[in-house]
C-alpha positions in Angstrom: -0.2 0.0 0.1 1.8 3.5 -1.1 0.3 6.6 -1.0 1.8 8.2 -4.0 1.1 11.9 -3.2 0.7 13.5 0.6 2.0 16.4 2.4 4.2 15.4 5.5 5.0 19.0 5.7 1.8 19.8 6.7 1.3 17.0 9.5 3.1 16.0 12.9 5.5 13.7 10.5 7.2 11.3 12.5 3.8 10.3 14.1 1.9 10.0 11.0 5.0 8.0 9.3 5.6 5.6 12.1 1.5 5.0 12.6 1.8 4.6 8.6 4.6 1.8 9.4 2.4 0.1 11.8 -0.4 -0.2 9.4 1.9 -1.9 7.0 2.1 0.6 4.6 4.8 -0.3 1.8 5.8 3.2 1.4 4.9 7.0 1.4 5.6 10.0 -1.3 6.3 13.2 0.1 5.5 16.0 -2.6 6.4 19.6 -1.2 4.4 22.8 -2.8 6.6 25.3 -1.1 10.1 25.9 -1.6 10.8 26.5 2.1 9.9 23.0 3.2 12.6 21.3 1.1 15.2 20.6 3.8 12.3 19.2 5.9 10.9 16.7 3.3 14.7 15.6 2.5 15.3 15.2 6.4 12.4 12.8 6.5 13.5 10.8 3.4 17.0 10.3 5.3 15.3 9.6 8.4 13.0 6.9 6.6 14.9 5.4 4.1 13.2 3.1 1.8 9.6 4.1 3.6 9.4 7.9 2.6 10.5 8.9 -0.8 10.9 12.8 -1.9 9.5 14.7 -4.5 10.6 18.4 -4.9 7.9 20.5 -6.3 6.5 24.3 -6.7 3.2 25.0 -6.7 1.5 27.1 -9.1 -0.1 29.4 -5.9 3.6 29.9 -4.7 4.7 32.1 -7.5 3.5 35.2 -6.1 5.8 34.5 -3.3 8.8 34.1 -5.1 11.1 35.7 -7.5 13.1 33.9 -10.5 16.4 34.4 -8.2 14.5 32.1 -5.8 13.0 29.7 -8.1 16.8 29.2 -10.1 18.3 28.5 -6.6 15.7 25.9 -5.6 16.4 24.3 -9.0 20.2 24.4 -8.2 19.4 22.9 -5.1 17.4 20.1 -6.4 20.3 19.2 -8.7 22.6 19.1 -6.2 20.5 16.6 -4.2 19.3 14.5 -6.8 20.3 11.3 -5.3 17.7 12.1 -2.9 15.1 13.0 -5.0 12.5 10.5 -6.3 10.6 13.0 -8.7 9.9 16.6 -9.1 6.2 17.4 -8.0 4.3 18.7 -8.1 4.5 21.2 -10.5 2.2 22.7 -13.1 -0.4 25.4 -13.8 -3.4 26.2 -11.5 -5.6 29.1 -13.3 -8.3 28.7 -10.1 -5.4 30.7 -8.0 -3.4 32.0 -11.1 -6.2 34.1 -12.9 -4.3 37.1 -14.8 -2.7 36.7 -18.1 0.4 38.3 -17.1 0.6 35.6 -14.1 -0.5 32.6 -16.1 2.2 33.8 -19.0 4.9 33.6 -15.5 3.2 30.3 -14.5 4.1 28.8 -17.7 7.6 29.9 -17.9 8.1 28.5 -14.3 6.2 25.6 -15.2 8.7 24.9 -18.2 11.6 25.4 -16.0 11.0 22.3 -14.0 9.8 20.2 -16.9 13.7 21.1 -18.4 14.9 20.1 -15.0 13.1 16.7 -14.5 14.1 15.8 -18.4 17.7 16.8 -17.4 18.0 14.9 -14.4 15.8 12.0 -15.9 13.4 12.2 -12.9 9.5 12.0 -13.3 7.3 14.7 -13.3 4.0 15.2 -10.7 1.7 17.3 -12.1 -0.8 19.5 -10.3 -3.3 20.9 -13.2 -6.4 22.9 -12.3 -8.8 25.3 -14.5 -10.3 28.5 -13.8 -13.4 29.1 -11.9 -16.3 28.3 -14.0 -14.8 26.4 -16.8 -16.7 23.2 -17.3 -15.0 22.1 -20.2 -11.3 22.5 -20.0 -11.0 24.0 -22.9 -7.9 26.6 -23.2 -7.8 26.5 -19.2 -4.9 25.1 -16.9 -5.3 21.8 -17.4 -5.3 21.7 -21.1 -2.1 24.1 -21.3 -0.6 21.5 -18.8 -1.3 18.9 -20.9 0.0 20.5 -24.1 3.1 21.5 -22.4 4.1 18.5 -21.3 3.2 16.5 -25.0 5.4 19.3 -26.8 8.3 18.7 -24.3 8.1 14.9 -25.0 7.4 14.2 -21.2 6.9 10.6 -20.9 7.5 9.7 -17.1 4.4 12.1 -15.8 1.9 11.3 -13.1 -1.3 13.4 -13.1 -2.2 14.2 -9.5 -5.3 14.5 -8.3 -7.0 14.3 -12.4 -9.5 16.4 -12.5 -9.9 17.1 -16.3 -12.5 16.2 -18.6 -12.6 12.6 -20.7 -11.0 13.6 -23.7 -8.1 15.4 -21.8 -8.0 12.0 -19.9 -8.2 10.1 -23.1 -4.8 12.1 -24.3 -3.2 11.3 -21.0 -3.6 7.9 -21.3 -2.6 7.6 -25.0 1.0 9.1 -23.7 1.5 6.5 -21.1 1.1 8.6 -18.4 -0.3 7.6 -14.7 -3.1 9.0 -13.6 -3.6 9.3 -10.1 -6.8 9.3 -7.9 -6.8 10.8 -4.7 -9.4 10.4 -1.6 -11.9 12.6 -3.4 -12.6 9.4 -5.7 -14.8 8.1 -2.7 -17.0 11.1 -2.9 -16.7 12.4 -6.1 -18.8 10.9 -8.9 -16.5 13.0 -11.5 -13.8 11.1 -10.3 -15.5 7.6 -10.1 -16.7 8.1 -13.6 -12.8 9.1 -14.8 -11.8 6.2 -12.7 -13.9 3.9 -14.7 -12.1 4.7 -17.7 -8.5 4.1 -16.3 -6.3 1.0 -16.8 -5.3 -0.8 -14.0 -1.6 -0.6 -15.0 -1.8 3.7 -15.4 -3.4 4.0 -11.8 -2.1 5.4 -8.9 -3.6 6.1 -5.5 -3.0 9.3 -3.3 -4.6 10.8 -0.9 -3.0 14.4 -1.0 -3.0 14.3 2.7 -3.6 16.4 4.9 -6.4 17.6 2.4 -9.5 15.9 1.0 -10.4 13.7 3.9 -13.2 11.2 2.8 -14.6 11.3 6.4 -14.6 15.2 7.1 -14.1 18.3 5.9 -11.1 18.9 8.1 -7.4 18.9 7.6 -7.5 15.3 9.0 -6.7 12.8 5.6 -3.7 10.3 6.4 -1.8 8.4 4.1 -3.1 5.1 5.3 -7.0 6.1 3.8 -6.0 5.3 0.7 -7.6 2.0 1.7 -10.8 3.6 1.5 -10.3 4.9 -2.2 -8.9 1.3 -3.0 -12.5 0.2 -1.9 -14.3 2.6 -4.2 -12.4 1.6 -7.0 -13.0 -2.1 -6.4 -16.4 -1.7 -6.5 -16.1 0.4 -10.0 -14.0 -1.9 -11.6 -15.3 -5.2 -10.1 -12.2 -6.1 -8.2 -11.2 -6.9 -5.1 -9.8 -4.4 -2.6 -6.8 -6.4 -2.3 -6.3 -6.7 -5.9 -6.8 -2.9 -6.4 -3.9 -2.3 -3.5 -1.5 -4.8 -4.7 -1.6 -3.5 -8.4 -1.7 0.1 -7.6 1.7 -0.4 -5.2 3.6 -2.4 -8.1 2.8 0.8 -9.9 4.2 3.1 -7.8 6.9 1.2 -7.1 7.6 0.9 -11.0 6.9 4.9 -11.2 9.1 6.1 -8.5 12.0 3.5 -8.4 11.1 1.6 -5.6 12.5 -1.4 -4.6 
């Protein structure tokens, strides 16, 4: 059982990791969204080798808090610590938070830097993509723009984190061979359940995005082991056992992140 995307930096990490171990999880993939958390997540990887895996990312919403100099220093930090990094992410485009055209253009430029970084380091990409408010079909919005940039850059080793695009966009991602990750949101969202039905099991990952998206409440109380609840929902949709869903997605995560 592997949580393919969570944010240990926003939880009591040691307690969460230890309980995850007690619950017989295989691994936790910790993605950072803000530059300031880079050392914390790297230290967790070093403290729990073989269990916590670190992804170095930059949430599009963080753009307003950093200058280009900060981002360049951060990408150099990632290069210097490549041996500890399992993927670049989460990175991408979020037009729900980044609404102005000039800001969206800068967001694309930053995203391209991380795409180029991942290719140069030969590391997978974990993608955060989100449409603007009120956009229903995804046309010319954050998700579509992110997909187009990835395709144009020839990216093959991609995980679409908490994917919420259209069926057409999903098809495009699947045709590229990318992995589609479903958060615990799938427990409640009919849209995500509909999308999950369309994803082949060998291209599916499970994540919590914890501490957000708790399937049991609206509080920041989601935890890595709650991917088991997602597995129960996926099992019903796919007419499989929960154990089969967990086994398949665990092997998928191992393959994608290079986990032994």
